N, C-alpha and C positions, 0 to 999 in steps of 0.2 A: 438572125444571128449569124455572124461570120465564122469561118473555119477557125480563126484564132480564138474567138469566144468559146466555141465548142471545145477546143483544145485545153483552154484554161479551166472550164467548168468541170470536165471529166475527172481530172485528178483531185479537184476540190471535193466533189461528191464522193469519190472513192475514199479519200482521206477521212471525210466526215462519217461515212459508213463504218469504216474500220474503227474510228474513235468510239462510236456508239457501241460497237460490239465489245470493245475492251473496257468501256466504262459502265460497270454494272449499275451504278446508282442512276446514271442518266437513262439507261435502258429501262430500268424498272419504273422510273418516273414516266417515261414516254409511254410505256404499256398501260400504266394507270390512267394517264390523261386520255389516251386513245379509247380505253374502255368506258370511261366516264362520258366522253363525247358521244360514242355510239349508243350509250344507254339513255342519253337525253331524249325526252319525249318528243321534242320538236325535231331533233335530228332524225330520230326513228321514223317519224311521220313523213319527213321529207324523203328519206331513202325508200320507204314503202311506195311512195308515189313514183319512184324512178328505179324500177327493178332492173333496168338496162345497165345500171352502173355495176361494174365488177368490183371485186375486192381490191384489185390493183388500182382502179379508178378512185375508189374511196380512200385508199392509202395515200395516193398522190395528192388528194385534195383535203387531207385530214386537218391541216392548219386552218383552212377556210371554215370547215365544219366546227372546229374548236372556237374560232372567233365568233361564229354565229351562236354557238351554244352559251358562251359566257355573257352574252348581252341580253338586255330586256327586249322583249318583242311587243311592240305596240303598248308600251307602258305597263306591262304586267308586273314589273318590279319597281316602278318609279311612282312616286306620289304626285310629282309635279315636274314641269319643264326644268325649273331651277335645280332640281335634285336628280336630274337624269344621270345615269351611271354608264351610258354607252360611250363608245369610242368617239363618235361624233354626236355632240349634244343635240338632243331632239330628233334624232334619226334612228329608225328601226331597221335592223338587218333583214335582207331578203336573199334567199338562195334560189338560183336558177341553174338549169343544166343546158349546156351547149355541146352536143356530141358526147365526149367522155370527160369534159371539163365542168367543174362546178364553179359558178360565178357568184361572188358575194357583192351585193349592192345595198343601197340604203334608200329609204323613203321617209318622209316626215311622219313623226309619230303623232298620236292623238293629242298629247299634252302640248307639243310644239304648235300644232295647228290651232289649239285653243288659246295658247299664249299669243300667237301672232294675231288672232282674231281680236283678242282683248286689246292689244296695242293699237290695232287698226281702229277699233271702236273708240278708244280714248282720243284718238286724233280727230274724231268726228265732232268733238266738243271743243270749240275755241272760245276764249274769253278775253275780255278787255277790262283789266283791273277788277276782276271778281275774286273774292277770298276763297281759299282752298276748301273750307268747310262747305261752301255753297256748291262747289264743283263735285263734291262727294255726297251730295244730298240724295236721298232716296224716297220713294213713295211710302215705304214702310216706316220711315223716320218722321213722317208728318204727324204731329200731335193732334188728335181729333178733338180733344178738350170738350168732351160731353156734347158734341154737336155744334160747337162754336164755328167750325169750318164746314158745316154740312153743305151749304150752298156751293162753296168753292169746290168741295170734293165731288159733288154731283156733276158740276160742269166739267171738271177734270175727267171724271169717269166717262162722260159722253164723248169727250175729245179722244180718249184712249180707245174707246169702242169704235169710233170712226176710223182711227189709224189701223186697228185690227181688221176691220171689215172692208173698208173702201179705200184706204190709203190716207195720205196726209190731207186734213181738211183745209179749206181756204181761210178759215178764221182761227186765230189763237184766242188768248184770253187777256182781258185787261183787269188785273187784280188791283183793287184799291182798298185802302183801309188805314187805320191809325199806324203811327210809327211803331216798329218793333213787333208786329203781330206775325211775322214769318212769311211775308209775301215773296221775298227774294229766295228763300229756301224752296218755295214751290217751283220757282223757275229752274233751280238746280235739279230738283227731282224730275221735272219734266224732261230736261236735257238728258239726264242719265237714262230715262226710259226710252227716249227717242234713239239714242245711240245703239241700243240693242235691236232696234228696228231698222238700223242702217240709214237713219236720217241725220244729216249734219245740223248743228245748231251753233249759234254765236250769242254769247251772253255779254252784254255791254252795260257798264255802269255809266249812266248818262252824263253826270258832271265831268267825268274824265273823257268821255266820248267827245264832248264839245272841244276840250283842250287838244285832244288827238287830231281832230279835224283841222283846227287852226294851225297846228304844227305841220300838218301834212301839206299845207300850201307852200311852205318854205322848202321842204325836201322833195316836192314834185310827186308825191304819192297819193294825193287827194282823190283823183278820179279812179285810180286802181282800188283804193279802199272802199269808195262808194259802191263800185261794181260788186265788190265782195259782199257788202252788207245787203245789196239788192238781191243777190242770187242765192245766198245760203238757204238751205231748206227751211229752217225755222230761225227767225230773228227774235231776240229777247232783249228788250230795253228796260233796264232796271232803274227805278226812281225818276221817271220822267216828270218834269216840273220842278225838280230840285236844281237843275242847271241854271247858270246865269244866261238869261235870254238875249239873243241877238237876232235881228231880222234875217241876217244872212244865214245863220245856222237853221233857224226855223223853216225858212222858205226854200233855200237852195239845197240844204243837206237833208234835214228830216222830211220835208215835204216831198223832195224828189224820191227818196227811198220808199216812203209810204205809198206814193203814187204808183211807182213801179210794181211794188208787191201787191197792191190792190188790183192792178190790171192783170198781173200774172197769177192771181189767186194763191199767193204765198202767205202763210200765216205769220202773224207777229204777236208775241206775248209782251205784256207791259206790267210793271208794278208802279204804283204811285200812291202818295199820301192824299191825292186829290181825286174826287169824283170827276166825271168828264166836264161838268159845268164849271167847277172850280178850276180845272186844268185849262179850260178855254180862257178864263180870266187871266191866269198866269201867263199863257202864251201870247196874249194880246199886248202885254206891256213889254216894250223893248226900249231901253234907254230914254225913258220919258215919253215915248210915242205910244199911242193906243191904237192897235190895228185889229179890231174885232173881226172883220171879215176874213183876214188871213188866218187868224187863230181858229175861227170856226171851220175853215177849210181843212186845217190839220185834224181837228176833232172829228170831222166827218170821215176822213180817211181812216182814223183809228177805229171808228165804228164799223168800217167795211172789213178791216183785217183782224178784228178781235171781238169777242163777246165780253160784256162788262159784268163783273161779279165782285161783290164786296167780301172782304176777308175780315172776319171778326176774331176776337181773342185777346188775351192779356199781352202786355208788353214784355217780351222776353229779354229785352236789353236793359230794362230798368231795375 
């Protein structure tokens, strides 16, 4: 601070002090605020930890103590991040002493950390043309239907147990069954479980996936997208066999992705209206050609990256 600054500040402080002495209302209010601040349990605890602070030091730093007092400490007055009442949303005040000065700083509160964790987790699930209700699916929301899904739930339980004990398994699950029995919902529930375990997943609706890949040739993003599908922690392909078949997509795109994930032991989840034998028949036919060997190669890769389980139950869409 320059000599000029000191010259300016001195008369200002003198004037303010004189004004406070003459203004009884302000003075009484100041005394009340001071007493309430010093009576605050958090402020008292802080001052007890620092007996080296004199009354003059405390008086000099009273506004910092007051600012600390009126705010929530680590969410003790806030129900959630969105309803934070502090000066800086999601940050809790901290008092520290440096010599005779009290410093007020801030750290992230519990609610903010939880909120950021939730947002981070949400970003772990990516989707390509999947409906919102599927992205919000949960294990608790799966209808057990008096044991109709017993086999599927048992296999899922084994997968979850492996995640908990040894990490991500090398195999996902190939869910097949009649139209509308809730196969896609199972994918969403698995994806939401995995995000809390910090594993990324990508849910892809196969008919749109085919169109996406064809369009990617024109905009030059094909290879970049394929790499993304190859390397995501858990890939989920919904309704395989429903897409219009082309030899190019089957062999160059799907085959390439499955081959990579098989070699790297990365799991893939599928849903289909077809069992594997039926799917092989579907994959073999492309624009009038029948290529059974190439279709069989795809099915063999599916067997390597997933376990096959039938999903039973009533049609929820009918």
